[in-house]
Steps between C-alpha positions, in 0.01 A plus 500: 500500500429794268867592506593136425265497202636831373852366511414156365534592137827685550696233691783400271798468732613458858557874516134567427395264781726676749372839385139387542556375856686818598210719384245288683697513827557877458124555473446302821276249336708197616647475851869434502469223770147361486562194719800590708501288820723331747594140407657262748799335327598134555778607735264710713621837371250761378513635148292725290405385151325695228215340307466214756251393760592368844359147480682403820284722722193305387660155538432323833812474713602140593715486807763222510401259777812286513860611522824314454616245246352261390163616637538841342583343162202268528269792582632703206432209266151466648419866444624467142270212411204525740163652419440860606446564871145612424436153351633312801876507437563133417687288245256308288562148367612446143699764316540742798642229726722370219636853445566537874686167500703619202607813688582288804720270292702797375575597859560144622629273218483196727121520465499494119311172498196710596481568129373145455117507488467209743734659755329836455165340573631321806655822633169685458316221681736517797517880520122533491466436873148643512395278210308786341661478156722810527831584669495805729807694608567312822455162332739595222774641725483212743492252211810649337680499834403136552628407153837652582515357854251212525391387845177308435478163323298646213759762420790263556352257249432777252850649523654154459305463177600850388867411547467245219420784261802708599783377278802710412554502125822383340800700603818565306635149556492183707800547724267464798417140410699270727244238608267330254207263556424252223165321511514154342786251447415380151726550199435877503561553871821294500643698210412829670672380818818412313506822294453723806717310747803507269468881512515511877130532578358322803233273356228318694302253291158400636369159391175362644584138412786278616702513178597713202356460152154653513267327250769238427504372856154347465254514212245293313553142389761450225593867473827603339670737258325590176836596347842333474720555801735749323204736478438474874824553687671760714732710279800468732432140603434243222371153590795341685698233318516150638124448518271356235257787444203436273458704183163616638546462878202408714413698811716310752811541282439875464462521878836325548660751263355797692619356834845451347506869395405607852773287658766600246463872581441453873156660504339285769651708779286794382174304495246477781310183424147435626460875544217671322459874451163626626536874437729753334432844645647844440750590770485820706577805295420315178857372466539122466269222609397304808469133404289282732584130488476182699454124497172312499460496879716800579414856587591727211769760551580809296848589370616808316649473151626772269368321192260216421501267200188294430607180325196278552462414131217532252322201646419628846245394752212425533399275209210626290202267538184621327179513702271226372145432613435164663840472665346376825290237323795364300611168652834474319841645581611846390863589425693790356807433287702654786421200724446231237826333600413132453296376205428171682193671652346468151498119492162367389342849497340727246719810500413842363783755465399866457731737314680555172858570608799267522433393858145395409623304196765325712243418770263352241783281365586380853136419571469318166777258597330381816141614500187333363454804277663841460336806346668835441234771520616831354341829398775624266736287292865608488766427242741223609864549403695182419844433636621443144369688198390250235646240738847606383610848615508590872232763560753737659631593154164652417414659832821593685679673212496859379339383179215345698464821698488703180193307382299593813262798529729802486638621832429863588864569591637518144614775268267660245686324220464162671130563551460584130699193399281275717188659357611436142565134584171446687351286220813283497480454875131411475572227246787372715274445801227335294760247380609445860138440603456246223818322605387479864151382401658214309751411773240494778212376277278786610141504386161630609494689829871432555589744222554840669308797366764754598806545271807325632714816498256642758417180686860445609455809716209355695501121488798376305620159613785274392375140497612150413268262319358321808169687493466461123565125517266439792223687319544265205498195729183619674664516842434876519213710367511872427178697523429871460258638756444635851360350819148609588452294816646209695283202589583212736641277223528714192580843359234693312624731224337824392377343177325223695755223444585284800839347579546222757740624765652352814800732511522861387834675434523876441798596288390862510814679615559720798364824638735794552499653847675812627357477851845517654471875437253743647220608267656847476827352374307276260335813357846649436608181324234571241335156499262480205274238345784386276773505763775739607704697249842595638830643384683207337243274669708541818455841665166667577565873443268618780632266769873537568724244671291217357557270204341194344727236348339204329158596636375735231659356188435194284719385210588174326829495695402611847815391681719714270257790520513486880877489490522813284243677721699410812829621350335818372351576842830427676677751277225757561544465876877515451454834320639349183182574303345844494121485502292752304292748693162380617307703243683331212443158653127565506500619138671180385261288706207676335645417158544137604140485621361645180709267285401183687135594522486568127563137398587263786214278626348630820607306809539584869880486453538695174728750672747220575481308174793527259531140381682494164570872521750398769795565267407866468456519877834333567666740257362797693622370836847429359521843334405664830798325657734653243570155352483388137160347427624320188642185660592280201833663421615559144272235345217716364303205364500345848390833644190493278407133480658316794293460819602696809557321830642572845850409381505809278478726806745313722771765477273763657454287813857377535666844504588667829243752628762775523585451130142552386467797263281797580162481332190708454139381488361720225126545504 
């Protein structure tokens, strides 16, 4: 130390340091090898290291108990994550067990569903044979071996669940897709079947009822199209000539048209009627799906498919019926709009219809024609859209054109210049919509609680409805009442509202929509779908990025021209599976989905289906699908005024669907 102090003031360079050390060693004050010892290297060889201590001589030796794969691998993972031998040598619950499962997944990818907290907890419960809250070596090794080769019922059930979490991610293409299952034979499922079958795919269409058509096959009393028939037709199959089709066809006419489409393209041979799908499970190896199906009184059987398309529509099953106190004491009848087929049940009765959407309004009108009284009970008023603006101009000129789309809240998928241009014109757009609101208030004679509080340019994305004047006229005549409020409790002969008002009621109709269910899939697959409180957000509203060989057509999208939207989705998907459209990598899909989420959540009213809602932004969505196909999205030809102001319909896209599949251009789905 004295020598160090004496040199401290003179150290100015590396040379002085070396000189200092040399003098100290020459005087024998510092040993040249103060801690020279033998160290056992990782490979078992001995080495001598200067300035190091042999920590391995003081570390307890743990002898490997098991030999041979996979037991040896399991034991190595155990030793990596278990507590020290002196502390009992066990894997503790929580983070240690999760880390052990993570290491196990890296060795055996087929067990990657162990990363799910629920599956991890179930595995710990089964492995803990001694029920002492920790996993010892023997329990761990035997548990891993049982997961790989299950023999007991517990492990067989667990491994079957784990299989649902093992899904191979998207490969380089879809050349492996030969056999496709389509669930649902409504307008979406039929168009998928045609698009895929004309490209040589084997298509099996599962339909739980005895006919095609979906919601059009049977629905509430007096249901029909909200729009003129040219805005609800198959692009490649207009309403056939020789039949007197109504301007606004009612439900039975639309059903006839759908059946005609099915017969024209020979799709019935692909359909299994009266056959419901009970489960869609990941196939062995994570490639493809096993679809379990059967009739009402039949034993279900599973079949393998390379790809599955869910085409069950936005209005699935079961109906949403709110839980109301006093249901057992209520002596009247209870319906949902889904089974309110015949309004004659309302004769001589006091009817209360709950809901604010179009189905509820239609049900109240039907009840008003035959019932003693009819009351529409709603919590939120929505803006009605007339069939003719100012009773002169068809509404499609204001809503189905590019000009109408321009006046909407700005889409996120625009250039910086377009965003700036929209921002500058925001005051103009605001004034435009206030004029529209005033026009609709006058046309429908809205007053009091019937005047919506939400701006119309936002309301059309949550409760927009195209109505005739039946409801307006019956309100004036006193045949229908409209009342804002919520049910507090049901009584034998009346309904009590939360504000204390009482309504006489012999028949209660819920026009409250439908609940979405994804129970066909295992919970592990549902987790990969990314189901959130406001729905599922997918690439192009068709493909879930984390679940390959699966698509949704018509099930996770809602526009003002659903039949055309479903057609474009079906054609887009068919070209993807035909390797005519190159998909972006998964990472880019997720980035775009995140942008879509942020955009919608920044302004669109919160609903359970916000992920699917596009409504009047359908034109932008259709443009994107058409661009992906490598086709021209501007469909009005050389007439630029028509391109801006004329309404778009299925006829504008007919050429895309009439061309031969082999002539389709190559496209790319940019993220």
